[in-house]
N, C-alpha and C positions, 0 to 999 in steps of 0.2 A: 543146785539140789533140787528136784521136782517131786512133790508130794501128790499122789493119785488116792481120792478118797471116793469111797462110794456110800451114798446116804442111804440108810436102810429104815429110817423112821422120820417123822415130821421132826422141822427144826425150826426154830425162830429165825426171823430176819435178822435181829441183833447179833446172835451167834454166826449166822452166815456172812455176815458183813466182816465180823471179827476174823473168822477163818480167812477171809481173802486179805486182810490186812497183815495177818502172819505170812501168808503165801507171799505176798509182795515184799515183805521185809526180808526173807528168805531167798528170793530172786535178785533183790538188790545186792545181798551180801555175798553173792556169787563173784567170783574173780573175773575182772573185766581187763582187757588190755587197750590201752589208749596209746598212741604216738605223743610224743612229746612235741611242743610246739616249736622247739629248737632244733630237731632232728631234721637233718639234711641227707641228700645223696649226692655223691660225687659223680659227675659226668665221666671223668677218666680215672681209672683204678690203678692204671701203669704210668708212672711218671718218673721222670729222674730226679736225684737227690736234691738237686739246685733249681729244679722248675717251681714256678709260683704254685700256689695251692689250687688254682683252677676254678671251674664253674661248680657251684652246687645248687641242687634243686631241693625244694621243700619236700619231706618225705610225706607220702600219702598214706591215709589210714584213719581210723575214728579217733575223734577228739573228745576230752571229757567236757569240754564246753563247746556249745552249738549256739549258732548264731539265729537260725530259724525256729520258730515254735511250729510244732508238727500241725496244729490246726489252721495255721496262717500260711502254709507252703501251698503254691498254686504251680506245680511243674508241667512242664512240656518237653517232648522228644521229637526230635526231626532226624532224618536219615537222608542224606544227599549223595549225588554221584552214581557211580556204577555198583552193581551188586557185589557180594562178597560173603563167603561163609562166614558165619556167625553174627551177623545184623540181627536177627531175631532173639539170639541169646543174650546180646547186650540189651535191647528192649527189655526182655522179660526180667533180667536182673536189676535194671533200675528202677522198674517198676514194683519189684518185689522187695528191693533193698529200701526203697523209700516206705513202703507198707509195712514190712516186718521188722525193721530196724528201728523207725523213727516214728511209725504210726501216721505217716502221710496218706491221706484219702484222695487227695486231688492230683491227679497225673492225667495229662491230655496227650494224645498224640497228633503231630502235624502231618496231614495227609499229603504226601506228593512233593516233599521236598521244601526247598525255601520258598517256592511260589504258593505253596500251600498256606502259609501264614495269612495271606491276604487273598487268597483266591479259592478255598475251600474249608471246611466247617472242621472244628477239631473232633478227634475220637476219643470218647472216654476210655481209660486204661485201668483195669484192675487185675490183681493176681489171677483171678479167675478167668480173665479175658486172655491172658499171655500165658496161660499155664502150659500149653503144650507146643507155643510157637517155635522153641529151640529145635524140635524135630523136624522143621520144614526150611527149606532154603529160602532166598529172597529176603524181604522185608514186609511185614505185614501194613506197614504205613506208606508203603508206595515210596517212590524215589524219583529223582528227575535232576537234570543237569542245568546249570544256569538259574534263571527266576530269581535272583539276588538284587531285591531293591531295598536298601537299607531302611530308608524312611518308612515304607509300608511295613516292613517287618518289626520294626520298633515301635511304631505306632500300634500294631496288633498287639504286641507284648505288653504295651502300657495300657491299652483300653480294656484287654482282657484279665488285667491285673496279676498276670503271670511273673512270678518272683525267682522261678530257677527254669533255666534252660539248657537241656543237654542237648548238644550237636554232634552228630556221628558221621564222619566223612573223611575224605582224603586231604591233601594239601591245599586244595583249591577251596574246598569246604571250610577248612579251618582258617584261610584267609578272610572268608566272608564272615566266620565267626568271630575274628578278631575286629573287623568293621563295625560288627553290630555291637561287640563290647564296649568298643570306644564311643559309640553313639549313645548308649546306654549310660555310660560315665559323664558324656557331656551333659545328658539330660538330667543327671542326678537321681537316677531310679535306683532303689535298692533291689537290684536284680543279679544274681549268681549265674555267670555264663560259663558252662563247663564243655569241654570238647573230648571227644573219645576218637583217636586217630584211627581211620579206617583205609587201607589200600592192600589190594591183593598183592601188589607188586614187591610190597616191603620197601619202598623207597623214601619213607618218612625219614627225616634226620633224627639224631639224638637218642632216640627210643631203641630197644634192642631188636624190636622184630614188630609187626603189625598182625593184628589178629587176622585169621583167614589163611595166613601163609603157609602154616603147617599142613592144613586142607588141601590147599592147593598143590603142595608138593608130592602129597600123598596121593591125590587122584590123577597128578600128571603122571605118576609112574605107570598107571594102568594104560595110558596112551602109549607110553613108552614100550610097555610089555607087548600090547597089540602091535606095534610097529615092528619089534624085533620077532614075533611070530611071522608075521608077513614076510619080513625080509629073509629070513632063515628057511621058508618054505618055497622058495623059488630060485631059479638061477640068477646069479647077479642081482638079488634082491636088495632094495634101499627103502629103509623105512624114514620118512621125513615127518617131524613132528613140531608143529609150531606150538609155541606156549606164550603166555602173557609176560609182558615186561617191555613196556614202551620205552623207556629210557633206562631202565635198571633190569640187569639180567639174574636177579637172585633165585627166582623160581627155575629156569633152565639150568643155572649151575648145581643147585641143591638137588633138582630132580635127577639130574646126570650123575650125581656123587652117589645118591642112593640107589638106582637102579643098576649101575655096573654093567648096562648092557649097550650103552652108548659110545660111539666111536668118534664124535664130533659133537661139538657144542658152540653154537655161535651166539653172541650177546652183543648189545649196543655199546658196551664199553671197549670191547676189542675188535677192531677194524679187520676185514679180511678182503681178499680180492679171489677172483675165479680162475683166471688162466696165468700160464706161466709156471716158472719153477716156484715151488712152495706155495703155490695157489691151491683152492680147495678142489678143482677138478684133478689135479696132479695126486691129491692126497685118497680122494674117492677111488681113483684108478688103482693105486698100490693097494689100498684095503681091500677091494674085491679082488684082486689076483691072490692075496694073501688068504683070506677069510671066505671069498664068495657070496658075502652078504656086509651089510653096513646100516647103521642107525645113526641119522643126523636130528640134533634137538636144535632149533632156532627161536631165539626170542622174537617177538612181533617188532621190537625195535631195531634189530639188528639190519646191517646193511642198506640203511635206509639212504646213505649216500651214493650207493650204486643205483638204487632206483631212481634217484632224482635226476641222474644224467640222462633219462630216457622219458621223463615226464615234460610235458608243456608247462610253460610258465603259468598259464591259468589254473591248472590244477595243482600247482604246489603251494605250499603256505596257507592251506585250508585249516579251519580251527572249528571245533565242536563248541557247544553252548557253554560248557567250562573254561573255553580258552585254550584248551589242551590242541597241539598240532594232530590233524588229521594224517595217521599213517599209511601208507601203501601195504599192501598184502606180500609181506616178504616171502610168505611159504609158497604162494601160487606162482609168483616169480622165479623163485629158487628152483622151485621142482621142474618148471618148464625150461629153465636154463638149462639144468643138468640133463634134462631128455633131449634136448637139442644138441648139447655137445657129443654126448656118447652116440646117438645115432647118425648124425651129421660128420663130425669129424673123426671120431674114433671108431666109426662102425663097430661099436661094442653094443651088443643086446644088454640092455637092462629092464629090470621091472621095480618101478618106483610106485610105492603107495603114500599118499598124503593124507596126514591126519592132522585135524584141527579142533582139539578138544574146549577151545577158550570158554564159549558160553555153557558147556557142561560142567566144567570147573567150578566157576564162579557161583553157580546158580544150586549148588547141593548144600546141604547142611552142614555144618563144621563137626570136625571129628571131636574125640575125646580131650585130646590137649588144647584145641582152641576154645572147646566150651569152659574149661576151666580158666584159662586166660582172658575170655570175655567175661566171666564172672568176677574176676579179680578187678579188671579195669572198671567195670560197672560199679561195683561196689565202691572202689577207690573215688570214682567221680561224684558218687552220692555222699560220701565222707565229706569231701572237700565242698561241696556246694552247701551242705547243712552247717559246715563249720564257718561259712562266710566267705570261703575264697572264690575269687572270680578271675576271668580272664585266663584260663588256664587250661591246658590240655594233659590228660593223665597217660602215663606211659611208664614202662619197665625200663629203668637205667641200670645196668649192670646188675641184674636180677632183683631190684628194689624199684618198688613202685612210686612214682613221684609226679608232683604237678609243675608242669613245664609251661612257661610263659609262651604264649602264641607266636611270638616273633622268632622264637628258635626253631619252633616247628616249621615254619613257612617261609624261611630264610634260603633254603636250598634243598636239594635231594640226596637222597641216600644212593651211592652206587657202589657197584662191584670194584674193588681196588686190584687192578690186573697185575700189580706188583707185590700183592699180598700173599700169605701162605694158601688161602683157601683157592685162589686162582691156580696156584702152582700144584697144588694137590689134583685139582680137576686134570690139569695138563698130564700129569702121572697116571692118572687114572684112565683117559683116553688115549694116551699117546698121540694126541694130536699134534700137529705144528702151531706154532704161533702166528702163522700166517702174516709175515712181514711184508711189507709194502714193497714196491719195485724198487724204489729208491734205497730202502733198507738192504734189499738183496745185493746190490751193487757193493754197498758199503760191507755185506757179509763176504762176498768174494774177495775183496782186499785183505780182510782180517784172517782168512784161510791160510794166508801165507805166513802169519805168524805162528809162534809156538802154540799149541793147543793146550788150554788148561783145563782142569778138573771141573766138572760140573756137577752139582749135588741136587736132588730132589726134596723139596722140604715136605 
């Protein structure tokens, strides 16, 4: 209950102080919700009756008892890796959450990723400074890949008296956060290290999804729609769209299912080949004859094994500053292959338009869904750090926010399971073939002599 009073006459300081105390008591009497310290979130909700209890994570949320005193908190925020919609929203909500919920006044931003700890000055962050940043793409703190020097980073944390560190980044960044946490623990410092997982590809394990993914799928549909318009406006038009997804094809898969204009979706988890029976060229020819146009979506990590056959050894296995393998441009390669095939071998005129919206997608502000999700992630991280938890990444697990140990986040990557229902739904939506390899085609020919069984589309 909130009281609004208008003072119409002079009032003594004693009476004013008394009014403030009464208002404070009324505010404290307002019902508050706190999570129980014993609450947990199950990693798996579907289990067999005889299976073990499984893994559980501590539930995220506000705690009745806090570890840090507000006036003693000296927090910092850092963003690392590539850009992603929602970064500024997370920064804003960490600052506002600390300030408005816990009265924390000292929050600093690390400029330029991990190397900013020891190579640049800190930026003072207040609710006023971050008020409108969620409306802009990118990150106001700047970002970079690499630059992780554990000793220098922890020295900076120790020297500046920082006792809460919020690290926003992908799996590589979270691995770095885990190393920082271990060094802080070894030195015996009372510092809370909290991670907020960020990857536009949605390839971080355990969590339901990463922030920015919904925005990426929504924006990817615009590119698909443009490709569809181009394809339907010319004879034998082909619209080829390359979307993000180095090792996981979630953006390509969900954008394909959402748009309904895609005839073929290629992702890293599902191999394909170009020539011969059951190959991509055969499917393109068939689709053009039936519909006179076609839209193809390819994730950037798809077909890399085909590209590697034509690469020189010196250009293979290159890595960026974060240690990620540098991929060849499958979109340009595939568009040229399609053009060569139909102009030289099939003598069939086609009009192919190639669209690569990668940097446009990741640089935009987050949509409404991601803005809400970013808020929940940021506030959950703040609640956990203020309660004294450390060495965790916050994320949604089966619809409930939880604190997840770093080792679970960094132990692998989340991939599209091509034997799962979602991929089966995509195949039904596009009616594309499974692109079996040549050796599988031989086996298929042998199976054709056997009695045919009924097939079902999930």
